[in-house]
C-alpha positions in Angstrom: -44.8 40.6 3.3 -47.1 40.8 0.3 -46.1 38.2 -2.3 -44.3 39.5 -5.4 -45.1 38.3 -8.9 -41.5 37.0 -9.3 -39.7 36.1 -12.4 -40.0 32.3 -12.1 -43.7 32.6 -11.6 -44.3 35.0 -14.5 -42.4 32.7 -16.8 -43.5 29.5 -15.2 -45.1 28.0 -18.3 -42.2 28.9 -20.6 -39.7 27.5 -18.2 -41.7 24.3 -17.7 -42.0 23.9 -21.5 -38.3 24.7 -21.9 -39.0 27.5 -24.3 -37.2 29.8 -21.9 -34.0 28.8 -20.1 -32.0 31.0 -17.8 -28.3 30.4 -17.5 -26.2 32.2 -14.8 -22.6 31.2 -14.1 -21.8 30.5 -10.4 -19.7 33.6 -10.1 -22.6 35.7 -11.3 -24.9 34.1 -8.7 -22.3 34.7 -6.1 -22.1 38.4 -7.2 -25.9 38.7 -7.0 -25.8 37.3 -3.5 -23.1 39.8 -2.6 -25.2 42.7 -3.9 -28.2 41.4 -1.9 -26.0 41.3 1.2 -24.7 44.8 0.5 -28.2 46.1 0.6 -29.2 43.8 3.5 -29.3 46.6 6.0 -31.4 49.7 5.7 -29.6 52.8 7.1 -29.1 52.2 10.9 -32.2 50.2 11.6 -30.2 47.0 11.2 -33.2 45.3 9.9 -32.1 42.1 8.1 -33.9 41.8 4.7 -32.3 38.6 3.6 -34.7 36.7 5.8 -37.6 38.5 4.1 -36.2 37.6 0.7 -35.8 33.9 1.6 -39.3 33.8 3.2 -40.8 35.2 0.0 -38.9 32.6 -2.2 -40.0 29.7 0.1 -43.6 30.4 -0.8 -43.1 28.9 -4.2 -40.9 26.0 -3.1 -41.7 22.4 -2.2 -41.4 22.1 1.6 -39.6 18.7 1.2 -37.0 20.2 -1.1 -33.4 19.8 0.0 -30.2 21.7 -0.9 -27.0 19.7 -0.2 -28.9 17.3 1.9 -30.6 20.0 4.1 -34.2 20.9 4.1 -34.7 24.2 2.3 -36.1 25.9 5.4 -32.7 25.1 7.2 -30.6 26.3 4.3 -29.1 29.8 4.1 -30.2 32.2 1.3 -26.7 32.1 0.0 -26.7 28.2 -0.3 -30.1 28.3 -1.8 -29.2 30.9 -4.5 -25.9 29.2 -5.4 -27.3 25.7 -5.6 -30.9 26.1 -6.8 -32.1 27.0 -10.3 -30.7 30.3 -11.7 -34.2 31.8 -11.8 -34.0 31.9 -8.0 -31.3 34.5 -8.2 -33.5 36.7 -10.4 -36.4 36.1 -8.1 -34.3 37.3 -5.1 -33.3 40.5 -7.0 -37.0 41.3 -7.6 -38.0 40.6 -4.0 -35.2 42.8 -2.5 -36.0 45.6 -5.0 -39.6 45.5 -3.9 -38.6 45.6 -0.2 -36.4 48.6 -0.8 -39.0 50.6 -2.7 -41.6 49.7 -0.1 -39.4 51.4 2.5 -39.8 54.6 0.4 -36.1 55.2 0.2 -35.6 56.0 -3.5 -31.8 56.4 -3.2 -31.2 52.9 -1.9 -33.6 51.4 -4.5 -32.0 53.4 -7.3 -28.5 52.4 -6.3 -29.5 48.7 -6.1 -31.1 48.9 -9.5 -28.0 50.5 -10.9 -25.7 47.9 -9.4 -27.8 45.0 -10.7 -28.1 46.5 -14.2 -24.4 47.1 -14.3 -23.8 43.5 -13.4 -26.1 42.4 -16.3 -24.5 44.8 -18.7 -20.9 44.0 -17.9 -21.6 40.3 -18.2 -23.6 40.8 -21.4 -26.7 39.1 -19.9 -30.0 39.8 -21.6 -31.8 41.1 -18.5 -32.7 44.5 -17.1 -34.2 45.4 -13.7 -36.9 48.0 -14.2 -39.8 48.8 -11.9 -38.8 45.9 -9.6 -39.1 43.3 -12.4 -36.5 41.6 -14.4 -37.2 42.2 -18.1 -35.7 39.9 -20.7 -33.9 42.0 -23.3 -32.6 39.9 -26.2 -29.3 41.4 -27.2 -29.9 40.2 -30.7 -33.2 39.9 -32.4 -34.5 38.4 -35.7 -37.7 39.6 -37.3 -41.0 37.7 -37.2 -41.9 35.4 -40.0 -45.1 34.4 -41.8 -45.2 30.6 -41.4 -45.6 28.6 -38.2 -42.5 26.5 -38.8 -40.4 29.6 -39.0 -41.9 30.9 -35.7 -40.7 27.7 -34.1 -37.2 28.2 -35.6 -37.2 31.8 -34.5 -38.0 30.7 -30.9 -35.1 28.2 -31.0 -32.7 30.8 -32.3 -33.7 33.3 -29.7 -33.5 30.8 -26.9 -29.9 30.0 -27.9 -29.1 33.7 -28.1 -30.3 34.2 -24.5 -28.0 31.3 -23.5 -25.2 32.8 -25.7 -24.9 29.6 -27.6 -23.9 31.5 -30.8 -22.3 28.4 -32.4 -25.7 26.7 -32.4 -27.3 29.8 -33.9 -25.1 30.1 -37.0 -26.6 27.2 -38.9 -30.2 27.9 -37.7 -30.0 31.6 -38.6 -28.7 30.7 -42.1 -31.8 28.4 -42.6 -34.1 31.2 -41.2 -32.5 33.8 -43.5 -33.1 31.5 -46.6 -36.7 30.7 -45.5 -37.4 34.4 -44.8 -36.1 35.5 -48.3 -38.2 32.7 -49.9 -41.3 33.9 -48.1 -40.8 37.5 -49.2 -40.0 36.5 -52.8 -43.1 34.4 -53.0 -45.2 37.1 -51.4 -44.2 39.9 -53.8 -44.1 37.4 -56.7 -40.4 37.7 -57.7 -38.5 35.0 -59.5 -35.9 33.5 -57.2 -32.7 32.0 -58.4 -31.9 28.5 -56.9 -28.5 26.8 -56.5 -27.7 23.2 -57.6 -29.4 22.0 -54.3 -32.6 23.9 -55.1 -31.9 26.4 -52.3 -32.6 30.1 -52.8 -29.4 32.1 -53.6 -29.3 34.6 -50.8 -27.4 37.4 -52.6 -29.6 37.2 -55.7 -32.8 37.3 -53.7 -31.5 40.1 -51.5 -30.7 42.2 -54.5 -34.0 41.5 -56.3 -36.0 42.5 -53.2 -34.0 45.7 -52.7 -34.4 46.7 -56.4 -38.1 45.9 -56.3 -38.6 48.1 -53.2 -36.5 50.9 -54.8 -38.2 50.7 -58.2 -41.6 51.0 -56.5 -40.4 54.0 -54.5 -40.7 52.2 -51.2 -37.2 52.7 -50.0 -34.4 55.3 -50.6 -31.4 54.7 -52.7 -29.3 54.6 -49.6 -31.5 51.8 -48.1 -31.2 49.9 -51.3 -27.5 50.2 -51.2 -27.3 49.0 -47.6 -29.2 45.9 -48.4 -27.2 45.1 -51.6 -23.9 45.8 -49.9 -24.7 42.9 -47.5 -24.4 40.5 -50.4 -20.6 40.0 -50.2 -21.0 39.1 -46.6 -23.8 36.7 -47.4 -21.6 34.8 -49.8 -19.1 34.4 -46.9 -21.9 33.4 -44.6 -22.6 30.5 -46.9 -19.0 29.3 -46.6 -19.1 29.5 -42.8 -22.3 27.7 -42.6 -21.1 24.9 -44.9 -17.6 24.5 -43.5 -17.6 25.8 -39.9 -21.0 25.3 -38.3 -22.9 22.4 -36.9 -24.6 21.9 -40.3 -21.9 19.3 -41.2 -19.4 17.2 -39.2 -16.5 19.6 -39.4 -14.5 22.0 -37.1 -16.8 24.7 -35.7 -16.3 28.4 -35.6 -15.5 29.9 -32.2 -18.4 31.2 -30.1 -17.0 34.8 -30.3 -16.8 34.7 -34.1 -20.2 33.1 -34.3 -21.6 36.0 -32.2 -20.2 38.5 -34.6 -21.9 36.6 -37.6 -25.2 36.4 -35.7 -25.1 40.1 -35.0 -24.3 41.1 -38.6 -27.0 38.9 -40.2 -29.7 39.5 -37.7 -29.1 43.2 -38.3 -29.3 42.7 -42.0 -32.5 40.8 -41.7 -34.0 43.5 -39.4 -33.1 46.2 -42.0 -34.8 44.2 -44.8 -37.8 43.6 -42.6 -38.2 47.3 -41.7 -38.0 48.3 -45.3 -40.7 45.7 -46.3 -42.9 46.9 -43.4 -42.5 50.5 -44.5 -43.6 49.5 -47.9 -46.7 47.8 -46.5 -45.6 44.4 -47.9 -45.7 42.5 -44.7 
């Protein structure tokens, strides 16, 4: 079999540097194996493809590696996927998808792709199988910044979003939002109001930027209203950040509520970003 450019190899550097971490619960890995097994046989040829999948995955493994005390070569594909790194399950998906398409049976390949993508969607995992490759699709995005420090913060935010650690994102996204507003205010030379701790007041900066864009005919009245209406939520966000996040030693908001906050304010940031780009300001 021709070697596939599998997920763990494409992202090898990011995984090694821990800028990308894949997390799949054991039940998800079990379901992935079950799907592989479901498509194990091709029509009535009874050709076992799980051996081909494992053979491909072994190319990238240390020969002395052991799973539960057994050499990898003596371990079943199921044991390997359930006990090795989560990326191995994503690798196995790509390998079997490639095998199926190489058999020129579009129906089986399409069904397999559909089943895998349903699994990702139903478990709210940020992946999609397309053209035999797993694509990372962040379910929540934040716009790019100007400064290098903010790029590092954005990377940290998005890594935690991929892992669905929304409680860890609340405080970081709040910081990112403030830095982003300060960057924009400085760039278009607006006066920013600061609080008693010398931090930019989100709602004031948000409103000034929206009014500036509207006064210069860079956005519509509706877009201006959308940005300004977010201010009441921003005031509440400050309270959550100060009293229910990891910013201070206090009780922390639930992960489900944190996800809602992250969705709302990443969307608000994205709207602001698109308006600034439309005006040619960033």
